[in-house]
Every structure is written in C-alpha cells, then in structure tokens.
C-alpha positions as CSV (number, residue, x, y, z in Angstrom):
1,M,57.1,20.6,-29.0
2,E,54.0,19.8,-31.0
3,E,52.2,18.5,-27.9
4,Y,53.0,21.8,-26.1
5,V,51.7,23.9,-28.9
6,T,48.5,21.9,-28.9
7,L,48.1,22.3,-25.2
8,L,48.7,26.0,-25.3
9,E,46.0,26.4,-28.1
10,T,43.5,24.4,-26.0
11,V,44.3,26.5,-22.9
12,R,43.9,29.8,-24.8
13,K,40.6,28.6,-26.2
14,K,39.3,27.7,-22.8
15,A,40.5,31.0,-21.3
16,R,38.8,33.1,-23.9
17,V,35.4,31.7,-22.8
18,W,36.1,33.5,-19.5
19,L,36.2,36.8,-21.3
20,G,32.4,36.5,-21.9
21,K,29.9,38.9,-20.4
22,E,28.6,36.2,-18.0
23,Y,31.9,36.6,-16.0
24,D,32.5,39.5,-13.8
25,R,34.8,42.4,-14.8
26,E,37.6,41.5,-12.4
27,T,37.7,37.9,-13.7
28,R,37.7,39.1,-17.3
29,E,40.6,41.5,-16.6
30,R,42.7,38.9,-14.9
31,V,42.2,36.4,-17.7
32,R,43.0,39.0,-20.3
33,S,46.2,39.8,-18.4
34,M,47.2,36.1,-18.4
35,L,46.5,35.8,-22.1
36,D,48.6,38.9,-22.9
37,R,51.6,37.7,-20.9
38,E,54.6,36.5,-22.8
39,D,55.1,33.7,-20.3
40,P,52.1,31.4,-20.4
41,A,53.0,29.3,-17.3
42,E,50.2,30.8,-15.1
43,L,47.7,30.5,-17.9
44,I,48.5,26.9,-18.4
45,E,48.3,26.0,-14.8
46,S,45.0,27.9,-14.4
47,F,43.2,26.4,-17.5
48,Y,45.0,23.2,-18.6
49,K,42.3,21.1,-16.9
50,D,39.0,21.6,-15.0
51,L,39.2,21.5,-11.3
52,E,37.6,18.1,-10.8
53,F,34.5,17.6,-8.6
54,G,35.7,14.3,-7.2
55,T,34.3,11.9,-4.6
56,G,35.4,14.3,-1.8
57,G,34.2,17.5,-3.6
58,L,36.6,20.2,-4.7
59,R,39.9,21.3,-3.5
60,G,42.5,23.6,-5.2
61,I,44.4,26.8,-5.2
62,M,42.3,29.9,-5.3
63,G,42.4,32.1,-8.4
64,V,40.9,32.6,-11.8
65,G,40.5,29.7,-14.2
66,T,38.9,26.3,-14.7
67,N,41.6,24.6,-12.5
68,R,41.2,27.0,-9.6
69,M,38.8,27.6,-6.7
70,N,36.7,30.6,-7.5
71,S,33.1,31.8,-7.7
72,Y,32.5,30.0,-11.0
73,T,34.0,26.6,-10.2
74,V,32.2,26.7,-6.8
75,G,29.1,27.9,-8.6
76,A,29.3,25.0,-11.1
77,A,29.7,22.5,-8.2
78,T,26.7,23.9,-6.4
79,Q,24.5,24.1,-9.5
80,G,25.4,20.5,-10.4
81,L,24.6,19.3,-6.8
82,A,21.3,21.3,-6.9
83,N,20.3,19.6,-10.1
84,Y,21.0,16.2,-8.7
85,L,19.1,16.9,-5.5
86,R,16.1,18.1,-7.4
87,K,16.1,14.8,-9.4
88,E,16.8,12.5,-6.5
89,F,14.3,14.0,-4.1
90,A,11.7,15.2,-6.6
91,G,9.0,13.6,-4.4
92,L,9.7,15.6,-1.3
93,P,7.7,18.8,-0.6
94,E,10.9,20.6,0.4
95,I,14.6,19.9,-0.2
96,K,16.9,21.2,2.5
97,V,20.7,21.8,2.7
98,V,23.1,23.1,5.4
99,I,26.0,25.3,4.4
100,G,29.0,26.0,6.6
101,H,32.5,27.4,6.2
102,D,35.8,27.7,7.9
103,C,38.2,30.6,8.4
104,R,39.8,30.6,4.9
105,N,40.0,33.6,2.7
106,N,36.9,33.6,0.4
107,S,35.2,30.8,2.5
108,R,32.3,33.1,3.5
109,L,32.0,34.5,0.0
110,F,31.8,31.0,-1.5
111,A,29.3,29.9,1.2
112,E,27.0,32.8,0.4
113,I,27.3,32.2,-3.4
114,S,26.4,28.6,-2.8
115,A,23.4,29.6,-0.6
116,N,22.2,32.0,-3.4
117,I,22.5,29.2,-6.0
118,F,20.7,26.6,-3.9
119,S,17.9,29.1,-3.2
120,A,17.6,30.1,-6.8
121,N,17.0,26.4,-7.5
122,G,14.1,26.3,-5.0
123,I,16.1,24.5,-2.3
124,K,15.8,25.5,1.4
125,V,19.1,26.7,2.8
126,Y,20.3,26.7,6.4
127,L,23.4,28.9,6.4
128,F,25.6,29.2,9.5
129,D,26.0,32.8,10.6
130,D,29.8,32.5,10.9
131,L,32.6,29.9,10.7
132,R,31.8,26.5,12.2
133,P,33.6,23.1,12.6
134,T,33.1,20.6,9.8
135,P,31.6,18.0,12.3
136,E,28.9,20.5,13.3
137,V,27.8,20.8,9.7
138,S,27.5,17.0,9.6
139,Y,25.5,17.1,12.8
140,A,23.2,19.8,11.6
141,I,22.3,17.9,8.4
142,R,21.0,15.1,10.5
143,K,19.5,17.3,13.2
144,L,17.6,19.4,10.7
145,G,16.5,16.5,8.5
146,C,18.3,17.8,5.4
147,Q,19.0,16.0,2.2
148,S,22.5,17.4,1.7
149,G,25.0,19.9,3.0
150,I,28.3,21.5,2.1
151,I,31.2,23.1,3.9
152,L,33.7,25.5,2.3
153,T,37.1,24.4,3.6
154,A,40.5,23.0,2.5
155,S,41.1,21.4,5.8
156,H,44.7,21.7,6.8
157,N,46.1,22.7,3.4
158,P,48.2,25.9,3.0
159,K,46.5,29.3,2.9
160,E,46.5,29.4,-1.0
161,Y,43.9,26.6,-1.0
162,N,40.2,26.4,-0.5
163,G,37.8,23.5,-0.9
164,Y,34.2,22.3,-1.0
165,K,33.0,19.2,0.8
166,A,29.6,17.7,-0.1
167,Y,27.5,15.6,2.2
168,W,24.4,13.4,1.9
169,D,21.4,13.1,4.1
170,D,23.1,10.8,6.6
171,G,25.6,13.6,7.4
172,A,28.5,11.7,5.7
173,Q,30.4,12.7,2.6
174,M,28.9,11.1,-0.5
175,I,29.7,7.7,-1.8
176,A,28.3,5.7,-4.7
177,P,26.0,6.2,-6.4
178,H,25.4,9.7,-5.2
179,D,29.0,10.9,-5.6
180,K,29.3,9.7,-9.2
181,N,25.8,11.0,-10.1
182,T,26.6,14.4,-8.6
183,I,29.9,14.5,-10.5
184,A,28.0,13.8,-13.7
185,E,25.7,16.7,-13.1
186,V,28.6,19.0,-12.2
187,N,30.3,18.0,-15.5
188,R,27.2,19.1,-17.4
189,I,27.7,22.7,-16.3
190,R,29.8,24.1,-19.2
191,S,29.9,27.8,-18.5
192,A,28.8,30.5,-16.0
193,G,25.6,30.9,-18.1
194,D,24.4,27.5,-16.8
195,I,24.5,28.6,-13.2
196,R,21.6,30.3,-11.4
197,F,23.3,32.9,-9.3
198,K,20.3,35.1,-8.4
199,A,19.2,34.3,-4.9
200,K,15.7,33.9,-3.5
201,K,16.4,35.3,-0.1
202,E,13.3,33.9,1.4
203,W,14.7,30.4,0.9
204,I,17.8,31.2,3.1
205,E,17.7,30.9,6.9
206,I,20.6,31.9,9.1
207,I,21.4,29.4,11.9
208,G,23.9,29.6,14.7
209,S,23.9,29.4,18.5
210,E,20.8,27.2,18.7
211,I,22.6,24.4,16.7
212,D,25.8,25.0,18.9
213,E,23.8,24.3,22.0
214,L,22.2,21.1,20.7
215,Y,25.5,19.8,19.5
216,I,27.3,20.5,22.8
217,S,24.4,18.9,24.7
218,D,24.7,15.8,22.6
219,L,28.5,15.7,23.0
220,K,28.1,15.6,26.8
221,T,26.3,12.3,26.5
222,I,29.4,10.5,25.3
223,S,31.4,11.3,28.5
224,L,32.5,8.1,30.2
225,S,34.4,9.4,33.3
226,P,32.5,12.4,34.7
227,E,33.7,11.6,38.2
228,A,37.3,11.7,37.2
229,I,36.7,15.1,35.6
230,R,35.1,16.4,38.8
231,R,38.2,15.3,40.7
232,H,40.6,16.7,38.2
233,H,38.6,19.6,36.7
234,D,41.5,22.0,37.1
235,L,43.8,19.9,34.8
236,K,45.9,22.4,32.9
237,I,45.0,22.1,29.2
238,V,46.5,24.3,26.5
239,Y,44.3,24.5,23.3
240,T,45.0,26.1,20.0
241,P,42.5,26.3,17.0
242,I,45.5,27.4,14.7
243,H,43.4,30.4,13.6
244,G,40.4,28.2,12.7
245,S,36.9,27.3,13.5
246,G,37.7,25.2,16.6
247,V,37.9,28.5,18.5
248,R,34.1,28.7,18.4
249,L,33.3,25.3,20.0
250,V,36.2,23.4,21.5
251,P,36.6,25.7,24.6
252,V,32.9,25.7,25.1
253,A,32.7,21.9,24.8
254,L,35.6,21.3,27.2
255,E,33.9,23.6,29.7
256,A,30.6,21.7,29.3
257,F,32.5,18.5,30.1
258,G,33.6,20.1,33.3
259,F,37.2,21.3,32.6
260,T,37.9,24.7,34.3
261,N,41.5,25.4,33.5
262,L,41.8,25.9,29.8
263,I,44.8,27.9,28.7
264,H,44.6,29.7,25.4
265,V,47.3,30.6,22.8
266,P,46.1,34.2,22.1
267,E,48.0,34.7,18.9
268,Q,46.3,31.6,17.4
269,D,42.8,32.4,18.7
270,V,42.8,35.1,16.0
271,V,40.6,33.9,13.2
272,S,42.5,34.4,9.9
273,G,42.7,32.7,6.6
274,D,46.3,33.9,6.3
275,F,47.3,31.7,9.2
276,P,49.9,34.4,10.3
277,T,51.7,32.4,13.0
278,V,52.3,29.2,10.9
279,L,53.5,28.2,7.4
280,S,50.9,25.4,7.3
281,P,47.9,25.1,9.6
282,N,48.3,21.4,10.1
283,P,48.5,19.9,13.6
284,E,50.6,17.1,12.0
285,E,53.4,19.7,11.6
286,P,55.6,20.4,14.7
287,A,55.9,24.0,13.6
288,A,52.1,24.5,13.8
289,M,52.2,23.1,17.4
290,A,55.2,25.1,18.5
291,L,53.4,28.1,20.1
292,A,51.0,25.8,22.0
293,V,53.9,23.7,23.3
294,E,55.8,26.8,24.4
295,R,52.7,28.0,26.2
296,A,52.4,24.7,27.9
297,R,56.0,25.0,29.1
298,E,55.4,28.5,30.5
299,T,52.3,27.4,32.4
300,D,53.4,23.9,33.4
301,A,50.4,22.5,31.7
302,E,49.6,18.8,31.4
303,L,48.2,18.4,28.0
304,V,48.3,20.3,24.6
305,L,45.4,20.0,22.2
306,A,45.0,21.5,18.7
307,S,42.6,21.4,15.8
308,D,43.1,22.2,12.2
309,P,41.2,25.1,10.5
310,D,37.9,23.3,10.1
311,A,38.3,21.4,13.4
312,D,38.0,17.9,12.2
313,R,41.6,16.8,12.9
314,V,43.1,16.8,16.3
315,G,46.7,17.1,17.3
316,M,48.2,16.6,20.8
317,A,51.4,16.9,22.8
318,V,52.1,15.3,26.2
319,K,54.9,15.2,28.7
320,D,57.2,12.2,28.6
321,N,58.5,10.4,31.8
322,A,61.3,13.0,32.0
323,G,58.8,15.9,31.8
324,E,59.8,16.9,28.3
325,W,57.1,17.7,25.8
326,T,56.6,15.3,22.9
327,L,54.1,15.4,20.0
328,L,52.0,12.3,19.4
329,N,51.2,11.2,15.9
330,G,47.8,10.3,14.6
331,N,48.3,6.6,15.2
332,Q,49.3,7.1,18.8
333,T,46.3,9.4,19.4
334,A,44.1,6.7,17.9
335,L,45.6,4.1,20.1
336,L,45.0,6.2,23.2
337,L,41.4,6.9,22.2
338,V,40.6,3.3,21.2
339,Y,42.2,2.0,24.4
340,Y,40.4,4.5,26.6
341,L,37.0,4.0,25.0
342,I,37.1,0.2,25.0
343,T,38.5,0.1,28.5
344,R,35.8,2.4,29.9
345,W,33.0,0.7,28.0
346,N,34.2,-2.6,29.5
347,E,34.5,-1.1,33.1
348,T,31.1,0.4,32.9
349,G,29.4,-2.8,31.6
350,R,28.6,-1.4,28.2
351,L,30.3,-4.2,26.2
352,Q,27.5,-6.6,25.2
353,G,29.3,-8.5,22.4
354,R,27.9,-6.4,19.5
355,E,30.2,-3.4,19.6
356,Y,32.7,-2.4,16.9
357,I,35.3,0.1,16.0
358,V,36.5,1.1,12.5
359,K,40.0,2.0,11.3
360,T,41.4,2.7,7.9
361,I,43.7,0.2,6.1
362,V,46.7,2.5,6.7
363,T,46.1,2.9,10.4
364,T,48.2,1.0,12.9
365,E,47.4,-2.7,13.4
366,T,47.9,-2.3,17.2
367,V,44.3,-0.9,17.2
368,R,43.2,-4.4,16.0
369,A,45.0,-6.1,18.9
370,I,43.3,-3.9,21.5
371,A,39.8,-4.5,20.0
372,E,40.3,-8.2,19.5
373,Q,41.4,-8.8,23.1
374,H,38.2,-7.2,24.3
375,G,36.0,-9.1,21.9
376,V,35.2,-5.9,19.9
377,E,34.7,-6.3,16.2
378,I,36.9,-4.2,13.9
379,Y,36.3,-3.1,10.4
380,D,39.0,-2.0,7.9
381,V,38.1,0.7,5.4
382,Y,39.7,3.0,2.9
383,T,41.3,6.3,3.9
384,G,38.6,8.9,4.2
385,F,35.9,9.2,6.9
386,K,33.1,8.7,4.4
387,W,34.0,5.0,4.5
388,I,33.9,4.9,8.3
389,A,30.5,6.6,8.1
390,D,29.4,4.0,5.6
391,I,30.1,1.2,8.1
392,I,28.1,3.2,10.8
393,R,25.2,3.5,8.4
394,R,25.2,-0.2,7.4
395,Q,25.4,-1.3,11.0
396,E,22.8,1.1,12.4
397,G,20.3,-0.7,14.5
398,K,22.3,-3.9,14.4
399,K,25.6,-3.2,16.2
400,T,27.0,-0.5,18.4
401,F,29.6,2.0,17.3
402,I,32.3,2.8,19.9
403,G,34.7,4.9,17.8
404,G,36.6,5.1,14.6
405,G,39.8,6.7,13.4
406,E,42.5,7.2,10.9
407,E,46.2,7.8,11.1
408,S,45.8,11.3,9.6
409,Y,44.7,12.8,12.9
410,G,41.0,12.1,12.5
411,F,38.8,10.4,15.0
412,L,35.1,10.1,15.8
413,C,33.7,9.2,19.2
414,E,30.0,9.4,18.5
415,D,27.5,8.3,15.9
416,F,25.4,11.4,15.7
417,V,28.1,13.0,13.6
418,R,29.3,11.2,10.5
419,D,32.7,12.8,9.9
420,K,35.9,13.1,11.9
421,D,35.4,15.4,14.9
422,A,38.2,17.3,16.7
423,V,35.6,18.8,19.1
424,S,34.6,15.5,20.6
425,A,38.1,14.1,20.3
426,C,39.6,17.0,22.3
427,C,36.9,16.4,25.0
428,I,37.6,12.6,25.2
429,L,41.4,13.0,25.2
430,A,41.1,15.5,28.1
431,E,38.8,13.1,29.9
432,A,41.3,10.3,29.3
433,A,44.0,12.4,30.9
434,A,41.8,13.0,33.9
435,W,41.0,9.2,34.1
436,A,44.7,8.4,33.7
437,R,45.5,10.8,36.6
438,D,42.9,9.0,38.7
439,N,45.0,5.9,38.1
440,G,48.3,7.6,39.0
441,K,49.4,7.9,35.3
442,T,50.0,10.4,32.6
443,L,48.8,9.9,29.0
444,Y,52.4,9.2,28.0
445,R,52.6,6.5,30.6
446,L,49.3,5.1,29.4
447,L,50.7,4.9,25.9
448,Q,53.7,3.0,27.1
449,D,51.4,0.6,28.9
450,I,49.6,0.0,25.6
451,Y,52.9,-0.9,23.9
452,L,53.9,-3.2,26.7
453,A,50.6,-5.0,26.6
454,Y,50.1,-5.2,22.8
455,G,53.6,-4.8,21.3
456,Y,55.6,-1.7,20.2
457,S,54.7,-0.2,16.9
458,K,56.3,2.7,15.1
459,E,54.5,4.4,12.3
460,V,56.0,7.0,9.9
461,N,54.3,8.7,7.0
462,I,56.4,9.9,4.1
463,S,55.0,12.3,1.5
464,V,56.7,13.0,-1.7
465,V,55.3,16.2,-3.3
466,K,55.1,16.5,-7.1
467,Q,53.5,19.8,-8.2
468,G,51.6,20.6,-11.3
469,K,50.8,18.6,-14.5
470,S,54.3,17.0,-14.7
471,G,54.1,16.0,-11.0
472,A,50.8,14.2,-11.5
473,E,52.3,12.3,-14.4
474,E,55.3,11.4,-12.3
475,I,53.1,10.1,-9.4
476,E,51.2,8.0,-11.9
477,A,54.4,6.5,-13.3
478,M,55.6,5.7,-9.8
479,M,52.4,3.7,-9.0
480,K,52.7,1.9,-12.3
481,N,56.2,0.9,-11.6
482,Y,55.4,-0.5,-8.1
483,R,52.6,-2.6,-9.7
484,E,54.6,-3.9,-12.6
485,H,57.7,-4.6,-10.6
486,P,56.5,-5.6,-7.1
487,L,59.0,-5.8,-4.3
488,T,59.8,-9.3,-3.0
489,E,62.0,-8.1,-0.1
490,I,61.9,-4.9,1.9
491,A,64.8,-3.9,4.3
492,G,65.9,-7.5,4.4
493,S,62.5,-9.0,5.2
494,K,60.7,-11.1,2.7
495,V,57.3,-9.8,1.4
496,T,54.6,-12.3,2.3
497,L,51.5,-10.5,1.1
498,L,50.6,-7.9,-1.5
499,H,47.2,-6.2,-1.5
500,D,46.3,-4.2,-4.7
501,Y,43.1,-2.3,-4.0
502,A,43.0,-1.0,-7.6
503,S,42.1,-4.6,-8.7
504,L,40.8,-5.8,-5.3
505,K,43.2,-8.7,-5.5
506,G,45.7,-10.0,-3.0
507,Y,48.7,-12.2,-3.6
508,G,50.4,-14.5,-1.1
509,F,54.2,-14.8,-1.9
510,T,54.5,-17.9,0.3
511,D,51.8,-20.1,-1.3
512,G,51.5,-18.2,-4.6
513,E,47.8,-17.9,-4.1
514,T,45.7,-15.0,-5.4
515,F,42.6,-13.9,-3.4
516,S,39.9,-11.3,-3.4
517,L,39.8,-8.2,-1.2
518,H,36.4,-7.4,0.1
519,L,35.9,-3.7,-0.1
520,P,33.0,-1.8,-1.7
521,T,35.0,-0.3,-4.5
522,T,38.5,-0.1,-5.9
523,S,41.1,2.4,-4.8
524,N,44.6,3.3,-6.0
525,V,46.4,1.8,-3.1
526,L,49.2,-0.8,-2.8
527,Q,50.0,-2.6,0.5
528,Y,52.9,-4.8,1.3
529,Y,53.3,-7.1,4.4
530,T,56.6,-8.7,5.3
531,E,57.7,-11.6,7.5
532,D,58.7,-9.4,10.4
533,G,55.2,-7.8,10.7
534,T,56.0,-4.6,8.7
535,K,53.2,-3.0,6.8
536,I,53.8,-0.5,4.0
537,S,51.0,1.3,2.2
538,I,51.5,3.4,-0.9
539,R,48.9,5.7,-2.4
540,P,48.6,9.0,-4.3
541,S,46.8,11.7,-2.2
542,G,43.2,12.4,-3.4
543,T,43.4,16.1,-2.3
544,E,47.0,17.1,-2.6
545,P,49.8,16.9,-5.2
546,K,51.7,14.1,-3.4
547,I,52.3,10.4,-3.2
548,K,52.1,9.0,0.3
549,F,54.0,6.1,1.9
550,Y,52.7,4.7,5.2
551,V,55.4,2.6,7.0
552,E,54.6,0.6,10.1
553,V,57.1,-1.6,11.9
554,H,56.8,-3.7,15.1
555,R,59.0,-4.8,18.0
556,D,58.4,-7.1,21.0
557,V,58.9,-5.4,24.3
558,K,58.7,-6.8,27.8
559,T,59.7,-3.9,30.1
560,E,59.7,-0.2,30.1
561,E,63.5,-0.2,29.5
562,D,63.0,-2.1,26.2
563,L,61.0,0.8,24.7
564,A,63.9,3.1,23.9
565,A,65.9,0.3,22.2
566,A,62.8,-0.7,20.3
567,E,62.2,2.8,19.0
568,A,65.9,3.1,17.9
569,A,65.8,-0.2,16.1
570,A,62.5,0.8,14.5
571,L,63.9,4.1,13.2
572,R,66.9,2.3,11.7
573,Q,64.6,-0.2,10.0
574,I,62.5,2.6,8.6
575,E,65.6,4.2,7.0
576,Q,66.4,0.9,5.4
577,I,62.8,0.6,4.1
578,K,63.0,4.1,2.5
579,C,66.1,2.9,0.6
580,S,64.2,-0.3,-0.5
581,L,61.4,1.9,-1.8
582,G,63.7,4.3,-3.6
583,I,62.5,7.4,-1.6
C-alpha cells in the first residue's frame, strides 16, 4: 500500500508539470481530466514512467503523458537527436536528415513536428510529401548524403500505437556509440520548454516522386531472372499493403520488374491508420491475410504477397500440392529467398568465394545448411536489422552481400538499403515464382525440395503478452527464473548447449565447459540446444509487452511422402516443449 501511495504521488507530480503554459490547451485539459478522476489507472499508465528512447527509437500507445506517443515525447526525441547531430557533425557546413512516415494516425503530424524541430535547430530537412515505406527512407538517407533520418511508424503494431525509428548516416538504425549518445541527449530534455518547436521553413524541402524513381531504378538491378519474368510476366499475383505505405511502391516495383498481372485487394488499398479490415495489420497473422487469400481463390492466382503498414515486413501465401492455399512463416520465406538467391548467383557465375549472407540467432538453422553447401559465409546476429546492417557496413569493400533475413518476416536483398525491405522482397519472391515455373515447379514444391535436400525444420514462435507495469515485472521474473534454474532436458531430449547473451557466455552440458560468445554487445536472450537438434530461444520483446519463445525442431526426410509425417511429429514435439517451458 505504501509503495502504491508513493507511486501515485510521483505520478501526480509528473502530470502537474503538463499543466504548464508550454503545453497546448487540449493536452492540459486531458491531463486535468485524468488528475480529477477518482480512478487513477489511466493517469498511472500515462505517467508512471517516461516513454524510453531506446536503441530502436520510440514506440508506444498514442495519448497524453510521459509514457505515451504524443507531440511532446516525439518532440523531445527529435530535440535530443538534433542536439547530438549538432555535436557529432559540428565540422560539416550542413547537417541533413530525411523524414518519412507511414499511414498511422498522427504519423504525418509527428513527421511535420519533427521537421519543424530539426529546422529550428539549423538542420536541413528532406520531408517526404506523403507516406513512404521504411526502406525508402533508409535508401534516401544514403542517396542524399544525409547524416541521419527518422520515420514515424509502429510497424505492425495495433492501431493504438505509433513509433519513431532513428537512423544514422549509413541508412541503418543506430548502434553504439550513437544510439547511447542520442539516448543521453534525449534524456536531458526535461520539459516542453527545452524543445525548439518554431520552424525555419526555408530549411525544409519536400521530396517525393524523384526519390521513388531512383529507388525503383536501383531495385531493378537486383533482378536475377529477367528472362523467366518475360516468359511468365502474366503470373497472377495478389498483393495487399494492409492499408499501409506499400501501396505507393510495391505495385510500381513489380511492374518495373516486368509483372503485368497484379491483382489488388481494393478494401486494403485504402490508406488508413484505423486498419478497418483487420484487428492487427501484421502479415504474420492469418486474419490479416484472409482477404488477400480469398481474392486469390476468386481469381485463381498463383501467389499472395503482403506488406505491413511501413512496408518493411513481407508475408506470403502459396498453393500446396493439392491446390489449397497455405501461409508461409518468416523462416520459410527466408529459406525460399536464400535458396533462390544463392542458386541464381551460382548459376549466373556470381559466386566468387567472398559472398555472405546474414541471419539472426533466432532464424532457422536450415539457412546455414544452404549457405555452407554453396561455400557462402554466414553471419549470426541479434534480432533487429540494425545488426544485419552492421555486418554489411563492416564488410563493405571486402566481401559481397547476397541477402539477409530474420524469422519475423523481414528480408533484405540489396545493400543500397540498410533495413528490411518488403518492396524488394516482394519483387524477388515474384521472380522466384517465375523461375520456379520455368523449372516446372511452384514455390511450395520448391520449399519441399529444400526440405528434402537440407532436412525438414519446423519453427513456431510463441508470444506470451504481459501488459502494463505488472506485466513488465512478470516478464523480468520469468527471464530471471530461466537463468537461475536452467533446464537440463526439454521434451525428453537432453540440453547440450546453453547460450546466455546477457553475459556473452555459453555452457556445454556434455563437457561442462564455459566459453565466450562473440557478439558486439550483450542482449537479454537465452538459447537452448538439445541432442535431437532442437533450438529454443527466449527473449523479451524490445518493442512490445511480451516475452517471445522461438522453437525450432528438425526431422530427417528422404521422400516427399515423409514430409507430412515429419510435420505431425514436429508439432507433437513442440507441444511437449511448451509443457517443458511451462507456457
């Protein structure tokens, strides 16, 4: 009780600051209403902490308060970033940034407020004229020689959320030291009075179609099978942007690649931050893909493609051998992309022994088997495309990037963008379908061929959601328990290795040896490997109130007939694993 009273006093004190004249009238009225309410629940959730500017920027529910996405929390982030840019690039005659946004409610408002603040700080702003995909913002930073950039988006989160991603001069989201230095500057902004909101309009330049054309032109250079596209240009492809920014560029890019039979989902071409046809605009969710799959049935299409609201994640559906539509998960999509890219690089004589791909530590190990068989180096990195981009930056001029991806529906096929890119992924997946047809196959059949050649793998992601302050504490307790009481057996298979990325230490259960894990920084991730090839990764989400479990199991298969039995056995094993984990 005493702790609650102290918390409420602290919250009320923080909220009263927002009654000051430096805050607009609507904000003051909403804060006053929360303070006057008998039930303080909303007040506590809005003010019990500050919305943290983390290593990925901001993300949170929109509303009034220090723990919400609003003009003032966005303003503080922008002012802090501006202060750091002015220090870091003090020697440049001009500091430049790009600003983009997606379809979300308030995204344009937050983008314009950010443009005003950067300009007020003497920083040149390139502001996109309308919504654009996240990868195009990354592209524009590099193309325009900017020192930084931001995009206002909450990716695939529900409609109540918005977010703020910050990028460095290489077009990638910031890593050390720039992320921590920016965070320190943001934390120095204590009130709205510290933010320069008054724009210098002459410092803001609107950009648009000219960048689109350059981006599409560069995307065309990554095509590996133009002849196959010419032969199968009329491939029926259903595409949905799920109300988001992909509507601006994915159809144009597919047309530029040579595809002439793109089928739209009219209800989802409507740009809307309310996402009226879905509960969650996430291509990982079957419900978000349902309209597109139904459209594919109606039109007898061959491929369904989707992108999330900021068009960095790609979802897909294909027909199985019986002609039934099936959704592929992010690991399966990554397998198809890696297999297609490496195979075509090999067939076209591009493999010279210095090529590499990148995957995250929670992405399927079958990707590694494909790469190693072709002599392609593979790098493992943490979840988050900034780590894939870091490898690209480190290897620039030394080795050649083929592609990189993560299980969470993100992939990058080119190095002139430094974030996941659903625009290019859609184009290469469509091209892979044309190439597969050239070889008398469907993409589903191609995926089966991969399993027969490299072993069957089944990957399932399980998210346990824990909302609010108490939820965050519960997630922390779960991770602590897994560390202090490590599992020695999972679903009847002995644990052979434990990787703890929080300490960058590994432990071998067979030999009792402790060893170092060579990654650039620590991360709150635990990873178990068992005797039967199972891999289980556990981590709290950095952007959502959930703890994530990534389960990967393997089976040997020799014939197509073995695949169904392998999947059934894998699903039974996954249920046993869930019991072992207590979830």
